[in-house]
Residue frames as qw, qx, qy, qz and C-alpha x, y, z in Angstrom:
[[0.256, 0.597, 0.285, 0.705, -8.43, -19.12, 25.06],
 [0.160, -0.059, -0.364, 0.915, -8.10, -15.84, 26.90],
 [0.113, 0.661, 0.661, -0.338, -11.31, -14.28, 28.19],
 [0.096, 0.725, -0.033, -0.682, -10.41, -11.14, 26.25],
 [0.184, -0.141, 0.761, 0.606, -9.79, -12.96, 22.99],
 [0.580, 0.443, 0.166, -0.664, -12.38, -12.39, 20.32],
 [0.465, 0.048, 0.833, 0.297, -13.07, -15.32, 18.05],
 [0.221, 0.207, -0.366, -0.880, -14.10, -14.06, 14.60],
 [0.424, 0.390, 0.796, -0.187, -17.68, -14.91, 13.68],
 [0.206, 0.363, -0.354, -0.837, -18.95, -14.37, 10.18],
 [0.760, 0.374, 0.406, -0.342, -21.73, -15.44, 7.88],
 [0.520, 0.703, -0.421, -0.242, -19.15, -15.48, 5.07],
 [0.977, -0.097, 0.174, 0.080, -17.88, -18.97, 4.42],
 [0.322, -0.680, 0.519, 0.406, -14.08, -19.17, 4.18],
 [0.243, -0.234, 0.780, 0.528, -12.74, -19.69, 0.63],
 [0.421, 0.618, 0.663, -0.048, -16.17, -19.18, -0.92],
 [0.367, 0.535, 0.342, 0.680, -16.69, -16.76, -3.81],
 [0.251, -0.917, -0.203, -0.234, -18.07, -14.24, -1.31],
 [0.692, -0.605, 0.083, 0.384, -14.93, -14.59, 0.79],
 [0.602, 0.060, 0.327, 0.726, -12.67, -13.92, -2.18],
 [0.108, 0.759, 0.358, 0.533, -14.85, -10.98, -3.21],
 [0.461, -0.879, -0.118, 0.026, -14.53, -9.55, 0.31],
 [0.698, -0.369, 0.211, 0.576, -10.73, -9.93, 0.13],
 [0.438, 0.428, 0.380, 0.693, -10.76, -8.11, -3.22],
 [0.141, -0.889, -0.254, -0.353, -12.73, -5.25, -1.74],
 [0.646, -0.713, 0.012, 0.272, -10.37, -5.19, 1.23],
 [0.671, -0.018, 0.271, 0.690, -7.45, -4.85, -1.18],
 [0.192, 0.705, 0.322, 0.602, -9.06, -1.84, -2.85],
 [0.408, -0.890, -0.145, -0.145, -9.64, -0.17, 0.50],
 [0.749, -0.515, 0.114, 0.401, -6.11, -0.95, 1.69],
 [0.637, 0.019, 0.336, 0.694, -4.17, 0.12, -1.42],
 [0.238, 0.727, 0.373, 0.526, -5.98, 2.99, -3.18],
 [0.272, -0.943, -0.096, -0.166, -6.16, 5.48, -0.27],
 [0.702, -0.586, 0.168, 0.369, -2.77, 4.59, 1.25],
 [0.629, 0.159, 0.341, 0.680, -0.85, 5.02, -1.98],
 [0.120, 0.809, 0.302, 0.489, -2.68, 8.28, -2.65],
 [0.476, -0.873, -0.093, 0.053, -1.81, 9.59, 0.81],
 [0.624, -0.503, 0.297, 0.520, 1.93, 9.31, 0.12],
 [0.600, 0.715, 0.258, 0.250, 1.75, 10.99, -3.30],
 [0.010, -0.973, 0.228, -0.029, 4.03, 13.86, -2.15],
 [0.573, -0.527, 0.603, 0.172, 6.75, 11.37, -1.17],
 [0.755, 0.287, 0.545, 0.226, 6.25, 9.46, -4.42],
 [0.390, 0.913, 0.086, 0.081, 6.52, 12.69, -6.41],
 [0.181, -0.875, 0.445, 0.055, 9.87, 13.61, -4.84],
 [0.711, -0.233, 0.646, 0.151, 11.16, 10.04, -5.18],
 [0.718, 0.520, 0.427, 0.178, 10.30, 9.86, -8.89],
 [0.277, 0.954, -0.082, 0.076, 11.81, 13.24, -9.71],
 [0.325, -0.763, 0.556, 0.058, 15.04, 12.42, -7.87],
 [0.789, -0.002, 0.595, 0.152, 15.22, 9.04, -9.58],
 [0.634, 0.692, 0.279, 0.204, 15.00, 10.66, -13.00],
 [0.355, 0.730, -0.189, 0.553, 17.36, 13.55, -12.13],
 [0.708, -0.395, -0.432, 0.395, 19.42, 13.09, -8.96],
 [0.368, 0.003, -0.125, 0.921, 20.60, 16.72, -9.08],
 [0.136, -0.631, -0.462, -0.608, 17.15, 18.30, -9.19],
 [0.506, -0.788, -0.024, -0.350, 16.88, 18.66, -5.42],
 [0.206, 0.549, -0.694, 0.417, 19.57, 18.63, -2.72],
 [0.069, 0.001, 0.882, -0.465, 17.26, 17.05, -0.12],
 [0.099, -0.511, -0.837, -0.171, 13.69, 15.92, 0.37],
 [0.137, -0.706, -0.427, 0.548, 12.96, 18.96, 2.53],
 [0.044, -0.421, 0.287, 0.859, 14.25, 21.31, -0.17],
 [0.009, -0.189, -0.830, -0.525, 12.18, 19.42, -2.74],
 [0.090, -0.667, -0.733, 0.095, 8.94, 20.01, -0.84],
 [0.122, -0.688, -0.153, 0.699, 9.75, 23.69, -0.30],
 [0.066, -0.278, 0.521, 0.804, 10.63, 24.21, -3.94],
 [0.028, -0.345, -0.857, -0.381, 7.57, 22.38, -5.27],
 [0.104, -0.728, -0.611, 0.294, 5.24, 24.25, -2.94],
 [0.129, -0.609, 0.036, 0.782, 6.80, 27.60, -3.82],
 [0.042, 0.255, -0.589, -0.766, 6.54, 27.05, -7.59],
 [0.294, -0.161, -0.819, -0.467, 3.52, 24.77, -7.96],
 [0.524, -0.342, 0.135, -0.768, 1.49, 25.27, -4.79],
 [0.576, -0.184, 0.699, -0.382, -0.28, 22.64, -2.72],
 [0.868, 0.382, 0.108, -0.298, -1.76, 21.07, -5.84],
 [0.488, 0.673, -0.556, 0.004, 1.76, 20.62, -7.16],
 [0.244, -0.446, 0.808, -0.297, 2.76, 18.56, -4.11],
 [0.665, 0.120, 0.675, -0.296, -0.04, 16.11, -4.95],
 [0.458, 0.522, -0.476, -0.540, 0.76, 15.88, -8.65],
 [0.407, 0.198, -0.869, -0.200, -0.37, 12.46, -9.92],
 [0.354, -0.080, 0.731, -0.577, -2.80, 11.68, -7.13],
 [0.752, 0.245, 0.090, -0.606, -5.69, 10.73, -9.44],
 [0.742, 0.350, -0.548, -0.161, -3.91, 8.06, -11.52],
 [0.102, 0.318, -0.841, 0.425, -2.34, 6.85, -8.29],
 [0.528, -0.012, 0.536, -0.659, -5.73, 6.37, -6.64],
 [0.833, 0.302, -0.072, -0.459, -7.33, 4.63, -9.61],
 [0.601, 0.469, -0.647, -0.011, -4.32, 2.54, -10.52],
 [0.116, 0.277, -0.857, 0.420, -3.50, 1.27, -7.06],
 [0.664, 0.018, 0.392, -0.637, -7.15, 0.58, -6.30],
 [0.856, 0.338, -0.270, -0.284, -7.18, -1.75, -9.31],
 [0.457, 0.447, -0.735, 0.224, -3.84, -3.19, -8.30],
 [0.281, -0.277, 0.698, -0.597, -4.96, -3.71, -4.68],
 [0.836, 0.102, 0.128, -0.524, -8.03, -5.59, -5.87],
 [0.836, 0.374, -0.398, -0.061, -5.87, -7.95, -7.90],
 [0.232, 0.513, -0.716, 0.413, -2.98, -8.18, -5.45],
 [0.345, -0.204, 0.708, -0.581, -5.04, -9.18, -2.39],
 [0.814, 0.164, 0.150, -0.537, -7.98, -10.85, -4.09],
 [0.808, 0.403, -0.420, -0.094, -5.95, -13.07, -6.37],
 [0.116, 0.485, -0.779, 0.380, -3.43, -13.77, -3.60],
 [0.564, -0.135, 0.604, -0.546, -6.12, -15.26, -1.44],
 [0.879, 0.318, -0.034, -0.352, -7.41, -17.29, -4.40],
 [0.649, 0.513, -0.555, 0.088, -3.99, -18.61, -5.41],
 [0.116, -0.453, 0.752, -0.464, -2.91, -19.24, -1.82],
 [0.745, -0.027, 0.452, -0.490, -5.96, -21.41, -1.29],
 [0.896, 0.385, -0.061, -0.212, -5.75, -23.32, -4.58],
 [0.483, 0.590, -0.617, 0.194, -1.98, -23.77, -4.54],
 [0.114, -0.427, 0.743, -0.502, -1.80, -24.64, -0.85],
 [0.612, -0.013, 0.595, -0.521, -5.00, -26.66, -0.37],
 [0.835, 0.406, 0.177, -0.326, -5.85, -28.08, -3.78],
 [0.716, 0.632, -0.296, 0.004, -2.86, -28.34, -6.11],
 [0.541, 0.400, -0.601, 0.432, 0.18, -28.64, -3.83],
 [0.654, -0.684, -0.127, -0.297, -1.10, -29.53, -0.32],
 [0.874, -0.350, -0.053, 0.333, 2.29, -30.89, 0.79],
 [0.509, 0.581, -0.070, 0.631, 4.36, -27.98, -0.46],
 [0.406, -0.259, -0.399, 0.780, 6.22, -25.81, 2.07],
 [0.035, 0.846, 0.476, -0.238, 4.09, -22.83, 3.05],
 [0.173, -0.671, 0.205, 0.691, 6.73, -20.31, 2.04],
 [0.202, -0.021, 0.743, 0.638, 6.75, -21.66, -1.51],
 [0.081, 0.655, 0.743, 0.108, 2.97, -21.38, -1.59],
 [0.096, -0.847, -0.211, 0.478, 3.13, -17.76, -0.40],
 [0.211, -0.474, 0.459, 0.721, 5.78, -16.94, -3.01],
 [0.168, 0.192, 0.822, 0.510, 3.93, -18.64, -5.87],
 [0.033, 0.745, 0.663, -0.061, 0.53, -17.19, -4.93],
 [0.115, -0.814, -0.075, 0.565, 1.87, -13.63, -4.57],
 [0.204, -0.305, 0.583, 0.725, 3.82, -13.78, -7.85],
 [0.130, 0.399, 0.829, 0.371, 0.76, -15.05, -9.73],
 [0.031, -0.821, -0.518, 0.241, -1.48, -12.42, -8.17],
 [0.163, -0.719, 0.115, 0.666, 0.91, -9.55, -8.92],
 [0.271, -0.004, 0.707, 0.653, 1.38, -10.65, -12.54],
 [0.047, 0.628, 0.721, 0.290, -2.34, -10.08, -13.09],
 [0.202, -0.834, -0.335, 0.389, -2.62, -7.01, -10.85],
 [0.303, -0.466, 0.277, 0.784, 0.10, -5.18, -12.79],
 [0.201, 0.328, 0.693, 0.609, -1.79, -5.50, -16.05],
 [0.126, -0.832, -0.533, -0.089, -4.56, -3.47, -14.42],
 [0.399, -0.764, -0.078, 0.501, -2.10, -1.02, -12.84],
 [0.588, -0.027, 0.351, 0.728, 0.22, -0.31, -15.78],
 [0.217, 0.676, 0.402, 0.579, -1.84, 2.29, -17.74],
 [0.334, -0.917, -0.178, -0.123, -2.41, 4.42, -14.66],
 [0.693, -0.517, 0.147, 0.480, 1.20, 4.06, -13.49],
 [0.551, 0.284, 0.354, 0.700, 2.38, 5.20, -16.91],
 [0.004, 0.824, 0.275, 0.495, 0.34, 8.40, -16.67],
 [0.582, -0.802, -0.089, 0.104, 1.33, 8.99, -13.05],
 [0.717, -0.290, 0.191, 0.605, 5.04, 8.72, -13.74],
 [0.390, 0.478, 0.323, 0.717, 4.87, 11.06, -16.75],
 [0.207, -0.888, -0.230, -0.340, 3.01, 13.64, -14.68],
 [0.655, -0.736, 0.009, 0.168, 5.43, 13.39, -11.77],
 [0.729, -0.237, 0.268, 0.584, 8.71, 13.39, -13.68],
 [0.379, 0.474, 0.333, 0.721, 8.13, 16.36, -15.96],
 [0.184, -0.668, -0.311, 0.650, 8.23, 20.04, -15.07],
 [0.557, -0.095, 0.302, -0.768, 5.72, 21.49, -15.75],
 [0.572, 0.011, 0.798, -0.187, 3.70, 18.28, -15.39],
 [0.121, 0.036, 0.838, 0.532, 2.93, 16.27, -18.51],
 [0.265, -0.516, -0.632, -0.514, -0.79, 16.76, -17.84],
 [0.252, -0.392, 0.296, -0.834, -2.94, 18.67, -15.37],
 [0.700, -0.135, 0.443, -0.543, -5.16, 15.68, -14.61],
 [0.553, -0.048, 0.831, 0.049, -5.86, 12.02, -15.29],
 [0.633, 0.630, 0.428, -0.135, -8.22, 12.64, -18.23],
 [0.310, 0.892, -0.266, -0.192, -5.77, 14.91, -20.00],
 [0.281, -0.554, 0.773, 0.126, -2.92, 12.49, -19.37],
 [0.650, 0.187, 0.736, -0.020, -4.88, 9.56, -20.78],
 [0.568, 0.782, 0.210, -0.148, -5.83, 11.54, -23.89],
 [0.113, 0.864, -0.451, -0.193, -2.31, 12.77, -24.57],
 [0.401, -0.367, 0.830, 0.121, -0.74, 9.29, -24.27],
 [0.624, 0.321, 0.713, -0.014, -3.33, 7.48, -26.37],
 [0.473, 0.851, 0.096, -0.207, -3.45, 10.19, -29.07],
 [0.115, 0.820, -0.538, -0.159, 0.32, 10.24, -29.51],
 [0.023, -0.424, 0.906, 0.010, 1.24, 6.60, -28.86],
 [0.685, -0.110, -0.582, -0.423, -1.99, 4.63, -28.89],
 [0.828, -0.502, -0.007, -0.249, -2.98, 2.18, -26.16],
 [0.876, 0.120, -0.268, 0.381, 0.49, 0.60, -26.46],
 [0.201, 0.611, -0.300, 0.705, 1.90, 3.77, -24.94],
 [0.615, -0.582, 0.154, -0.510, 0.10, 3.00, -21.71],
 [0.970, -0.222, 0.095, -0.015, 1.85, -0.36, -21.47],
 [0.600, 0.654, -0.379, 0.263, 5.39, 0.50, -22.47],
 [0.090, -0.601, 0.639, -0.471, 6.47, 0.16, -18.86],
 [0.899, -0.227, -0.069, -0.368, 4.78, -3.21, -18.24],
 [0.861, 0.152, -0.418, 0.246, 7.90, -5.44, -18.33],
 [0.287, 0.341, -0.521, 0.728, 9.90, -3.31, -15.89],
 [0.548, -0.405, 0.158, -0.715, 6.76, -2.92, -13.80],
 [0.954, -0.130, -0.242, -0.117, 6.58, -6.72, -13.52],
 [0.672, 0.278, -0.459, 0.511, 10.30, -6.64, -12.73],
 [0.050, -0.408, 0.408, -0.815, 9.63, -4.22, -9.88],
 [0.625, -0.292, 0.131, -0.712, 6.30, -5.38, -8.53],
 [0.901, -0.052, -0.402, -0.155, 6.51, -9.19, -8.70],
 [0.579, 0.119, -0.603, 0.536, 9.65, -9.47, -6.51],
 [0.159, -0.322, 0.299, -0.884, 8.23, -6.68, -4.32],
 [0.742, -0.243, -0.055, -0.623, 4.97, -8.54, -3.75],
 [0.836, 0.018, -0.540, 0.095, 6.66, -11.89, -3.23],
 [0.353, 0.161, -0.568, 0.726, 8.71, -10.34, -0.45],
 [0.349, -0.301, 0.134, -0.877, 5.71, -8.37, 0.85],
 [0.827, -0.217, -0.167, -0.492, 3.46, -11.38, 1.29],
 [0.845, 0.022, -0.500, 0.189, 5.92, -14.17, 2.09],
 [0.334, 0.221, -0.521, 0.754, 7.91, -12.11, 4.61],
 [0.454, -0.352, 0.123, -0.809, 4.69, -10.77, 6.16],
 [0.887, -0.195, -0.303, -0.290, 3.30, -14.29, 6.64],
 [0.771, 0.038, -0.496, 0.397, 6.56, -15.55, 8.12],
 [0.117, 0.354, -0.373, 0.850, 7.11, -12.44, 10.26],
 [0.618, -0.375, 0.016, -0.691, 3.63, -12.69, 11.77],
 [0.914, -0.116, -0.388, -0.037, 4.22, -16.37, 12.43],
 [0.595, 0.157, -0.485, 0.622, 7.49, -15.60, 14.22],
 [0.178, -0.434, 0.239, -0.850, 5.93, -12.78, 16.26],
 [0.802, -0.347, -0.086, -0.478, 3.29, -15.11, 17.64],
 [0.872, 0.013, -0.427, 0.241, 5.95, -17.72, 18.29],
 [0.333, 0.304, -0.433, 0.781, 7.97, -15.17, 20.26],
 [0.443, -0.416, 0.119, -0.785, 4.87, -14.10, 22.17],
 [0.038, -0.166, 0.941, -0.293, 4.39, -17.71, 23.18],
 [0.478, 0.335, 0.656, -0.479, 0.67, -18.01, 22.46],
 [0.341, 0.351, 0.738, 0.465, -1.34, -18.90, 19.34],
 [0.021, -0.221, -0.260, -0.940, -3.00, -16.10, 17.42],
 [0.445, -0.529, -0.601, -0.402, -6.45, -17.11, 18.68],
 [0.527, -0.462, -0.533, 0.473, -5.36, -16.29, 22.23],
 [0.201, -0.213, -0.067, 0.954, -5.24, -12.56, 21.42],
 [0.326, 0.687, 0.425, -0.492, -7.93, -10.01, 20.81],
 [0.610, 0.621, 0.375, 0.318, -8.62, -8.90, 17.28],
 [0.012, 0.994, -0.107, 0.028, -7.17, -5.47, 18.19],
 [0.531, -0.614, 0.540, 0.222, -3.93, -7.15, 19.27],
 [0.741, 0.200, 0.572, 0.290, -3.93, -9.27, 16.11],
 [0.440, 0.847, 0.198, 0.222, -4.24, -6.23, 13.87],
 [0.257, -0.907, 0.319, 0.095, -1.37, -4.66, 15.85],
 [0.675, -0.259, 0.620, 0.304, 0.75, -7.67, 14.92],
 [0.631, 0.591, 0.439, 0.244, -0.36, -7.20, 11.31],
 [0.120, 0.990, -0.058, 0.035, 0.88, -3.59, 11.40],
 [0.432, -0.712, 0.523, 0.178, 4.28, -4.56, 12.84],
 [0.718, 0.041, 0.639, 0.274, 4.67, -7.47, 10.44],
 [0.513, 0.788, 0.310, 0.144, 3.70, -5.21, 7.56],
 [0.018, -0.967, 0.242, 0.081, 6.32, -2.59, 8.41],
 [0.558, -0.465, 0.643, 0.244, 9.09, -5.18, 8.64],
 [0.676, 0.349, 0.603, 0.239, 8.00, -6.69, 5.34],
 [0.332, 0.929, 0.162, -0.019, 7.82, -3.23, 3.75],
 [0.236, -0.816, 0.446, 0.281, 11.50, -2.51, 4.42],
 [0.563, -0.127, 0.753, 0.315, 12.48, -5.68, 2.57],
 [0.530, 0.671, 0.514, 0.064, 10.10, -4.81, -0.27],
 [0.130, 0.969, -0.066, -0.197, 11.63, -1.40, -0.78],
 [0.310, -0.639, 0.625, 0.324, 15.20, -2.68, -1.01],
 [0.583, 0.082, 0.778, 0.219, 14.47, -5.65, -3.26],
 [0.458, 0.670, 0.564, 0.150, 12.39, -3.73, -5.77],
 [0.085, -0.848, -0.019, 0.523, 14.15, -0.36, -5.83],
 [0.260, -0.317, 0.595, 0.691, 16.41, -0.79, -8.88],
 [0.171, 0.414, 0.804, 0.390, 13.41, -1.81, -10.98],
 [0.016, -0.846, -0.458, 0.271, 11.43, 1.11, -9.54],
 [0.164, -0.656, 0.251, 0.692, 14.12, 3.53, -10.73],
 [0.215, -0.045, 0.762, 0.610, 14.09, 1.90, -14.15],
 [0.138, 0.658, 0.737, 0.062, 10.28, 2.21, -14.42],
 [0.042, -0.868, -0.175, 0.462, 10.53, 5.93, -13.70],
 [0.197, -0.511, 0.499, 0.672, 13.37, 6.40, -16.20],
 [0.258, 0.195, 0.841, 0.434, 11.66, 4.37, -18.93],
 [0.128, 0.776, 0.616, -0.035, 8.40, 6.29, -18.71],
 [0.066, -0.903, -0.022, 0.425, 10.26, 9.60, -18.74],
 [0.017, -0.737, 0.527, 0.423, 13.09, 8.81, -21.19],
 [0.625, 0.093, 0.746, 0.212, 12.20, 6.04, -23.62],
 [0.092, 0.386, -0.411, -0.820, 12.64, 7.10, -27.23],
 [0.754, 0.350, 0.102, -0.546, 9.89, 6.48, -29.82],
 [0.846, 0.397, -0.320, -0.158, 10.21, 3.01, -31.37],
 [0.130, 0.562, -0.766, 0.283, 12.95, 1.99, -28.94],
 [0.750, -0.171, -0.633, -0.084, 12.72, -1.59, -27.61],
 [0.646, -0.741, -0.025, -0.182, 12.38, -2.09, -23.86],
 [0.873, -0.295, 0.062, 0.384, 15.72, -3.89, -23.41],
 [0.533, 0.457, 0.076, 0.708, 17.53, -1.40, -25.65],
 [0.198, -0.818, -0.037, -0.539, 16.13, 1.43, -23.54],
 [0.794, -0.607, 0.003, 0.034, 17.11, -0.32, -20.30],
 [0.823, 0.004, 0.058, 0.565, 20.68, -0.81, -21.58],
 [0.301, 0.618, 0.070, 0.723, 20.99, 2.81, -22.69],
 [0.421, -0.811, -0.025, -0.405, 19.62, 4.17, -19.41],
 [0.867, -0.452, 0.001, 0.210, 21.86, 1.89, -17.34],
 [0.684, 0.260, 0.021, 0.681, 24.92, 3.13, -19.26],
 [0.034, 0.719, 0.045, 0.692, 23.91, 6.69, -18.35],
 [0.537, -0.717, 0.093, -0.435, 23.15, 6.20, -14.65],
 [0.324, 0.404, -0.804, 0.292, 25.30, 3.18, -13.72],
 [0.526, -0.283, -0.791, 0.135, 24.78, 0.83, -10.78],
 [0.170, -0.199, -0.479, 0.838, 24.81, 3.64, -8.24],
 [0.286, -0.033, -0.182, -0.940, 22.03, 5.42, -10.11],
 [0.513, -0.268, -0.755, -0.308, 19.74, 2.42, -9.58],
 [0.452, -0.417, -0.668, 0.420, 19.63, 3.32, -5.86],
 [0.001, -0.224, 0.029, -0.974, 18.68, 6.99, -6.18],
 [0.519, -0.333, -0.085, -0.783, 15.88, 7.82, -3.76],
 [0.579, -0.112, -0.806, 0.051, 16.14, 4.63, -1.69],
 [0.125, -0.081, -0.656, 0.740, 15.91, 6.22, 1.81],
 [0.424, 0.083, 0.109, -0.895, 12.67, 8.06, 1.01],
 [0.670, 0.021, -0.572, -0.473, 11.28, 4.91, -0.60],
 [0.388, -0.050, -0.858, 0.333, 12.05, 2.82, 2.50],
 [0.141, 0.153, 0.495, -0.844, 10.06, 5.27, 4.61],
 [0.538, 0.150, -0.203, -0.804, 7.28, 5.40, 2.03],
 [0.652, 0.053, -0.698, -0.292, 7.02, 1.66, 1.40],
 [0.257, -0.030, -0.840, 0.476, 7.51, 0.62, 5.03],
 [0.271, 0.173, 0.406, -0.856, 4.71, 2.91, 6.13],
 [0.591, 0.161, -0.368, -0.700, 2.51, 1.98, 3.17],
 [0.547, 0.042, -0.830, -0.098, 2.89, -1.75, 3.69],
 [0.096, -0.089, -0.782, 0.610, 2.25, -1.53, 7.42],
 [0.391, 0.230, 0.270, -0.849, -0.95, 0.47, 6.98],
 [0.584, 0.159, -0.555, -0.571, -2.12, -1.69, 4.08],
 [0.435, -0.058, -0.892, 0.103, -1.93, -4.82, 6.19],
 [0.047, 0.179, 0.624, -0.759, -3.52, -3.02, 9.12],
 [0.485, 0.225, -0.030, -0.844, -6.42, -1.78, 6.97],
 [0.566, 0.130, -0.712, -0.394, -6.82, -5.05, 5.12],
 [0.355, -0.118, -0.891, 0.258, -6.92, -7.19, 8.27],
 [0.170, 0.190, 0.472, -0.844, -9.10, -4.65, 10.09],
 [0.562, 0.159, -0.282, -0.761, -11.58, -4.89, 7.24],
 [0.545, 0.009, -0.829, -0.127, -11.53, -8.68, 7.50],
 [0.140, -0.147, -0.776, 0.597, -12.11, -8.44, 11.25],
 [0.359, 0.158, 0.125, -0.911, -15.00, -6.04, 10.62],
 [0.678, 0.106, -0.471, -0.554, -16.59, -8.73, 8.45],
 [0.834, -0.336, 0.316, -0.303, -15.95, -11.33, 11.14],
 [0.895, 0.359, -0.239, 0.111, -13.14, -13.02, 9.22],
 [0.790, -0.472, 0.047, 0.389, -9.79, -14.08, 10.68],
 [0.023, 0.895, -0.334, -0.295, -6.69, -11.89, 10.21],
 [0.791, 0.528, -0.309, 0.020, -3.96, -12.98, 7.79],
 [0.432, 0.516, -0.648, 0.358, -1.05, -15.15, 8.86],
 [0.317, -0.462, 0.604, -0.567, -0.05, -16.72, 12.13],
 [0.929, -0.047, 0.014, -0.368, -1.36, -20.19, 11.38]]
């Protein structure tokens, strides 16, 4: 081992309840603030997904929103974003670590690692989205209506539940699963494999590098994984935005999907992809950087590269 390498030391036992709790907290720290920080990009993306003619470019969108709605308008939807993606981050990362351990070490010890990563991430995201869905529903309504559906999270929650009941908060759950489960499967499996390949190309095992270098690898692996995430999940992301903005009362989910697809066509499913690649690539890179930095802070090993 290199003299400069730092071997993680921690009083937290790996795969103990405390370890999984730490990973859950790391997920909150990694996801809530990062998603909130790109709210302006998310706002423009959602509006252009719902109406591709609303802005000619992203730059024009920001100028127009700032001119008519001010700085607060640029961050429309930040509160449900922060709460929702904090909940989702807790489930995404916390449950992923749980399922990865139990699938890979207990239930299917001889299974290929990639299958374990895919199964663990899909299971984790299924649960995480149940926690995310109500907040995502409010966020999308606020971002895709002009003037915004509500001025804040509390007002948005009240308006949805009073008009549609709790069910109104979950009307986008199926398409959310359709967007987020493939997204997370790509995010985690490609990250794990990318980090593994980076260390293989570097020619030394992960333990030979300092924790700072290891978190740098996490950032790079996260950005590469994020590009794949954006492309794979984008059609479902468009449909989530459209469903929350344009689903008729009493209309079934699949009926709504069919009607919307007839209106926008295959090309319409890719509205806003370039801005989403930038947004998701950056988000994913910083999430892995923050998550693994938090683990290093606790004396735990970084993710991947084994």
